[in-house]
TITI-895166 format. One record per residue (C-alpha): x, y, z. Coordinates in steps of 0.2 Angstrom, whole numbers, padded with zeros to 4 digits, always signed. Layout:
N
XYZ/...
//
This chain:
393
+0517+0759+0596/+0519+0740+0596/+0510+0738+0613/+0495+0747+0605/+0496+0735+0591/+0497+0720+0602/+0483+0726+0613/+0472+0728+0597/+0477+0710+0592/+0472+0703+0609/+0455+0712+0607/+0452+0704+0590/+0456+0687+0598/+0443+0690+0612/+0430+0695+0599/+0433+0679+0590/+0432+0669+0606/+0451+0664+0604/+0458+0673+0618/+0468+0661+0630/+0468+0663+0649/+0478+0654+0662/+0464+0648+0674/+0471+0642+0691/+0464+0626+0698/+0463+0622+0716/+0466+0604+0714/+0464+0588+0703/+0460+0571+0711/+0449+0556+0708/+0445+0561+0690/+0439+0578+0696/+0446+0596+0697/+0442+0612+0707/+0440+0626+0695/+0431+0643+0695/+0424+0638+0712/+0416+0622+0706/+0421+0604+0707/+0419+0596+0690/+0422+0579+0682/+0439+0582+0673/+0440+0577+0654/+0455+0588+0650/+0469+0578+0659/+0483+0570+0649/+0488+0559+0663/+0479+0544+0656/+0484+0531+0670/+0486+0543+0685/+0504+0539+0685/+0509+0557+0691/+0502+0553+0709/+0508+0535+0711/+0518+0533+0727/+0533+0525+0718/+0534+0539+0706/+0533+0553+0719/+0545+0544+0730/+0558+0543+0717/+0557+0561+0714/+0558+0565+0733/+0573+0555+0736/+0583+0562+0721/+0578+0580+0726/+0584+0577+0744/+0600+0570+0737/+0604+0582+0722/+0593+0597+0724/+0582+0604+0710/+0593+0613+0698/+0605+0602+0687/+0617+0616+0688/+0623+0615+0670/+0619+0609+0652/+0620+0590+0648/+0636+0592+0638/+0645+0600+0653/+0641+0594+0670/+0622+0593+0670/+0622+0574+0667/+0618+0563+0682/+0617+0544+0684/+0598+0546+0685/+0598+0553+0667/+0608+0539+0660/+0598+0525+0669/+0581+0533+0663/+0588+0535+0645/+0592+0517+0645/+0575+0512+0652/+0567+0523+0639/+0576+0515+0625/+0572+0498+0631/+0554+0504+0633/+0552+0511+0615/+0562+0497+0607/+0577+0508+0601/+0596+0507+0604/+0597+0524+0613/+0588+0539+0620/+0591+0556+0625/+0580+0566+0638/+0577+0584+0636/+0568+0598+0645/+0553+0599+0633/+0545+0592+0618/+0549+0608+0608/+0567+0606+0613/+0567+0588+0608/+0560+0591+0591/+0570+0607+0588/+0586+0598+0594/+0583+0583+0582/+0578+0593+0567/+0591+0607+0568/+0605+0593+0570/+0600+0582+0556/+0592+0593+0543/+0598+0608+0532/+0594+0618+0516/+0590+0606+0502/+0580+0594+0514/+0562+0592+0514/+0549+0587+0528/+0532+0579+0524/+0521+0583+0539/+0504+0577+0543/+0492+0591+0541/+0486+0589+0559/+0504+0587+0566/+0505+0596+0583/+0524+0595+0585/+0535+0610+0581/+0544+0600+0567/+0539+0611+0553/+0545+0627+0563/+0561+0619+0566/+0563+0614+0547/+0560+0632+0542/+0574+0637+0554/+0586+0627+0544/+0579+0632+0527/+0572+0615+0524/+0556+0613+0514/+0540+0608+0521/+0525+0599+0513/+0509+0594+0522/+0498+0579+0518/+0480+0574+0522/+0483+0555+0522/+0495+0542+0516/+0488+0541+0498/+0492+0560+0497/+0509+0557+0504/+0513+0544+0492/+0508+0555+0478/+0520+0568+0484/+0534+0556+0486/+0532+0549+0468/+0534+0566+0461/+0547+0573+0472/+0563+0579+0464/+0579+0587+0469/+0579+0585+0488/+0595+0579+0498/+0586+0571+0512/+0568+0567+0515/+0559+0566+0532/+0541+0560+0536/+0534+0567+0553/+0518+0560+0560/+0509+0559+0577/+0505+0541+0581/+0490+0547+0590/+0483+0564+0585/+0477+0576+0599/+0467+0585+0586/+0455+0572+0581/+0459+0557+0591/+0464+0546+0576/+0478+0534+0576/+0491+0535+0561/+0492+0521+0548/+0510+0517+0553/+0511+0501+0543/+0508+0511+0527/+0518+0526+0532/+0533+0514+0537/+0531+0505+0520/+0531+0522+0511/+0546+0528+0520/+0555+0512+0516/+0550+0512+0497/+0554+0530+0494/+0570+0531+0506/+0563+0543+0518/+0567+0545+0536/+0552+0542+0547/+0550+0552+0563/+0536+0546+0574/+0530+0558+0588/+0523+0547+0602/+0519+0561+0614/+0500+0557+0615/+0502+0538+0612/+0513+0533+0626/+0505+0525+0641/+0489+0521+0631/+0493+0512+0614/+0501+0495+0614/+0500+0480+0627/+0515+0489+0637/+0509+0506+0633/+0525+0509+0622/+0515+0518+0609/+0512+0517+0590/+0529+0509+0587/+0525+0494+0598/+0508+0492+0589/+0517+0492+0573/+0530+0479+0578/+0516+0468+0584/+0506+0470+0567/+0522+0466+0557/+0528+0453+0569/+0545+0461+0568/+0554+0473+0580/+0554+0488+0567/+0557+0501+0580/+0576+0500+0576/+0572+0503+0558/+0563+0519+0561/+0574+0535+0560/+0568+0543+0576/+0554+0544+0590/+0550+0559+0599/+0539+0559+0615/+0533+0571+0628/+0535+0563+0645/+0522+0574+0654/+0506+0566+0646/+0504+0547+0647/+0520+0544+0656/+0514+0557+0670/+0531+0565+0672/+0539+0580+0664/+0551+0583+0649/+0553+0574+0633/+0564+0562+0624/+0572+0558+0607/+0575+0540+0604/+0583+0530+0590/+0600+0523+0585/+0616+0527+0595/+0623+0535+0580/+0608+0547+0579/+0608+0551+0598/+0627+0554+0598/+0624+0566+0583/+0610+0576+0591/+0621+0578+0606/+0635+0585+0596/+0626+0595+0583/+0610+0601+0592/+0609+0620+0592/+0601+0621+0609/+0607+0606+0619/+0623+0614+0624/+0616+0630+0631/+0600+0624+0639/+0600+0618+0657/+0598+0599+0659/+0582+0591+0664/+0583+0589+0684/+0589+0572+0689/+0574+0570+0700/+0563+0571+0685/+0574+0557+0677/+0572+0546+0692/+0553+0549+0692/+0552+0545+0674/+0561+0528+0676/+0549+0524+0690/+0534+0529+0679/+0539+0518+0665/+0540+0503+0676/+0522+0507+0682/+0515+0511+0665/+0520+0493+0658/+0509+0485+0672/+0493+0495+0667/+0486+0484+0653/+0469+0482+0662/+0468+0501+0664/+0472+0504+0646/+0458+0493+0640/+0445+0501+0652/+0450+0518+0646/+0447+0513+0628/+0431+0505+0632/+0425+0521+0641/+0429+0532+0626/+0421+0520+0614/+0405+0520+0624/+0404+0539+0623/+0408+0540+0604/+0392+0529+0602/+0381+0543+0608/+0388+0557+0598/+0379+0560+0581/+0390+0557+0565/+0391+0575+0559/+0398+0580+0576/+0410+0566+0580/+0427+0570+0572/+0436+0554+0580/+0435+0539+0569/+0423+0526+0577/+0436+0512+0575/+0450+0522+0582/+0458+0514+0598/+0459+0531+0606/+0457+0539+0624/+0453+0555+0615/+0435+0559+0609/+0433+0575+0598/+0417+0584+0593/+0418+0596+0578/+0408+0612+0576/+0409+0624+0561/+0407+0638+0572/+0418+0641+0587/+0404+0649+0597/+0394+0633+0596/+0409+0623+0603/+0409+0635+0618/+0390+0633+0620/+0392+0614+0621/+0406+0616+0634/+0396+0628+0644/+0381+0616+0644/+0393+0602+0650/+0400+0614+0663/+0383+0618+0670/+0381+0599+0672/+0397+0597+0682/+0408+0592+0667/+0424+0601+0661/+0430+0598+0643/+0442+0608+0632/+0437+0619+0618/+0450+0623+0604/+0449+0634+0589/+0453+0627+0572/+0470+0630+0565/+0469+0647+0559/+0460+0663+0561/+0451+0661+0544/+0443+0645+0550/+0428+0649+0561/+0426+0632+0568/+0431+0624+0584/+0432+0607+0593/+0427+0600+0609/+0440+0588+0616/+0437+0575+0629/+0451+0564+0637/+0447+0548+0646/+0458+0542+0661/+0459+0528+0673/+0453+0540+0687/+0436+0541+0679/+0422+0530+0686/+0407+0522+0678/+0397+0536+0686/+0407+0549+0678/+0404+0541+0661/+0386+0538+0665/+0384+0557+0669/+0394+0562+0653/+0383+0551+0642/+0367+0558+0650/+0373+0576+0648/+0378+0573+0629/+0361+0565+0626/+0352+0580+0634/+0362+0593+0625/+0357+0598+0607/+0374+0593+0598/+0376+0601+0581/+0390+0604+0570/+0383+0621+0563/
//
């Protein structure tokens, strides 16, 4: 019975253009990928700085695999912690400007471990409406309340009228993968301070690209306020497989917080540790990321150029956003697929995503810019976008 229901649901997803498939690629190199028998310029990779293929990163991985193998053999709280974990975590904390850090196997595990450790019934989470992390799901698991907000003004209105909650948390992406916008962290930090909230910043899509050292929105905020505010922020969460070009994730904050997560997390004691080789590669990647200032500036310049040729009703990413992500909005998902297909025929691969729910018929076309892209790649994209009839309807 249930399999028939599942099959029927899959057919509905296909009918609405929302069915997901795992398409194999034959390779990804020099800003291009081989997919469906074609070599295309790739605007779907999150490896902004092409860190994952840098020799010092792959070599650190290889050396540690040869020394320790692949499997960690246990959880972090038993015998799964290696010296590579401790070294990489110290480097992560220094990089993010926090006192301590903890590496975990995925971004989901990182956010779930953090939220389930520190929150409980009677607490409330205020989440940005475009938030892509599982913070809200984790909050529901511990019977905490969740409110979403559209912007900082809406958040402040919620905070002014809030009553009866034991602890309050604000969760935001410093760089949104949904629209390419950067969060107003200075106002969010001020609101969190004024209303005694615990601010959680997800740096997953910002690491590697935002800030002079690529340390994300927290670094940008510290420079703007001329003060190392990172240690005043409750927690940072970051996926390490995007701008850092490795794998796994991390929670960073005070030593007290990290010790508490280690002792109170519902998953850390039963999940296998991240392989030591990944930790070694992550440390090498962080060293490489800090030196890529020129690449960061070039990537942002490329993205800004492309934004300039997209009509205002279609462009979802703010023009003034310092972002490597450019998003086009369509009120109809099939129109978004048509745009992507037209670019595909011109040798360009972009990602199409449906809007949040099945009741919203819209879709977005997302382009991500990396250091592997050449001027010719950008010229070809600009030409293709100019030829295609871009429309939001």
